[in-house]
C-alpha positions in Angstrom: -21.6 102.7 5.2 -18.7 102.6 7.2 -20.1 104.4 10.1 -22.7 101.7 10.1 -19.9 99.1 10.0 -17.7 100.7 12.9 -20.7 100.8 15.0 -21.7 97.4 14.7 -18.1 96.1 15.4 -18.0 98.2 18.2 -21.3 96.6 19.4 -19.9 92.8 18.9 -17.0 93.9 21.1 -19.1 95.2 23.8 -21.6 92.0 23.7 -18.3 89.8 23.4 -17.1 91.6 26.7 -20.5 91.2 28.4 -21.5 87.7 27.5 -18.1 85.6 27.6 -16.0 87.9 29.5 -13.1 88.3 27.5 -11.6 91.3 25.4 -12.1 91.1 21.8 -10.3 93.7 18.9 -12.3 93.9 15.8 -10.7 97.3 14.2 -11.6 99.0 11.3 -11.1 103.1 11.4 -13.8 105.4 9.6 -11.7 108.5 9.9 -11.5 111.2 7.1 -8.0 111.9 7.1 -8.6 115.2 5.0 -10.8 116.9 7.3 -9.3 119.8 8.3 -11.2 120.6 11.4 -10.9 116.9 12.7 -7.2 117.0 12.3 -7.1 120.6 14.7 -9.4 119.3 17.2 -7.3 115.7 17.5 -4.2 117.6 17.8 -6.1 119.9 20.6 -7.4 117.3 22.2 -4.5 114.7 22.2 -2.0 117.8 23.5 -3.9 118.3 26.4 -4.2 114.7 27.3 -0.4 114.4 27.0 0.1 117.0 29.5 -1.0 114.8 32.2 1.2 111.8 30.7 3.4 111.8 27.5 2.7 108.1 27.4 -0.9 108.4 27.0 -2.2 108.1 23.5 -5.5 108.4 21.5 -6.3 106.8 18.0 -9.8 106.1 16.2 -10.4 110.1 16.5 -13.7 111.3 14.7 -16.1 114.2 15.3 -20.0 113.9 14.9 -21.2 117.4 14.3 -24.9 118.6 15.5 -26.8 121.6 15.5 -26.1 122.1 19.2 -22.9 120.3 19.8 -20.3 118.3 18.6 -19.2 114.9 19.8 -15.5 114.3 19.5 -15.2 110.3 19.6 -11.7 108.0 20.3 -10.1 105.7 22.3 -7.5 106.6 25.1 -4.7 104.1 25.2 -3.2 103.6 29.0 0.2 102.0 29.0 0.7 99.2 31.5 3.3 101.3 33.4 0.9 104.4 34.2 -1.2 103.6 37.1 -4.2 105.0 35.9 -7.8 103.7 36.8 -10.0 103.1 33.4 -13.3 104.6 34.9 -11.8 107.8 36.5 -9.6 108.2 33.3 -12.7 108.4 31.1 -14.1 110.5 33.8 -11.2 112.9 33.4 -11.1 113.3 29.7 -14.8 114.0 29.0 -14.4 116.8 31.8 -11.0 118.0 30.2 -12.8 118.3 26.6 -16.1 119.7 28.3 -14.3 122.6 30.2 -11.9 123.1 27.3 -14.2 123.5 24.0 -17.7 125.2 23.7 -20.5 122.6 22.9 -18.1 119.4 22.8 -18.6 116.3 24.5 -16.2 113.6 24.4 -17.4 109.9 23.9 -14.1 108.1 25.1 -13.2 104.0 25.4 -9.9 103.5 27.6 -8.1 100.4 26.7 -4.7 99.2 28.2 -1.8 99.2 25.9 -0.4 95.3 25.7 2.5 96.4 24.1 
């Protein structure tokens, strides 16, 4: 299952960070590019984020719909020239999504852009 593989890759990246204090990028994106509701939600979330700074971007956007709420899961990329604390950025995006969509929660990984 590609979603299980993606979860395993995320776990390995986190373990390498915790155990070796290094940042590794292992990459696999289980996104359904044909799901209209996911595409629409991504566009809405990205538009809200870009209101703060056009240089911010997101990737690996996916949705997990449940009976009581939906999680939108994605990576937020902060370019090096944008002065934004990663912890504050994560909290800001989580609040932004919660305040703009009913029963939707953001699960965000913040990355610094290396290019």
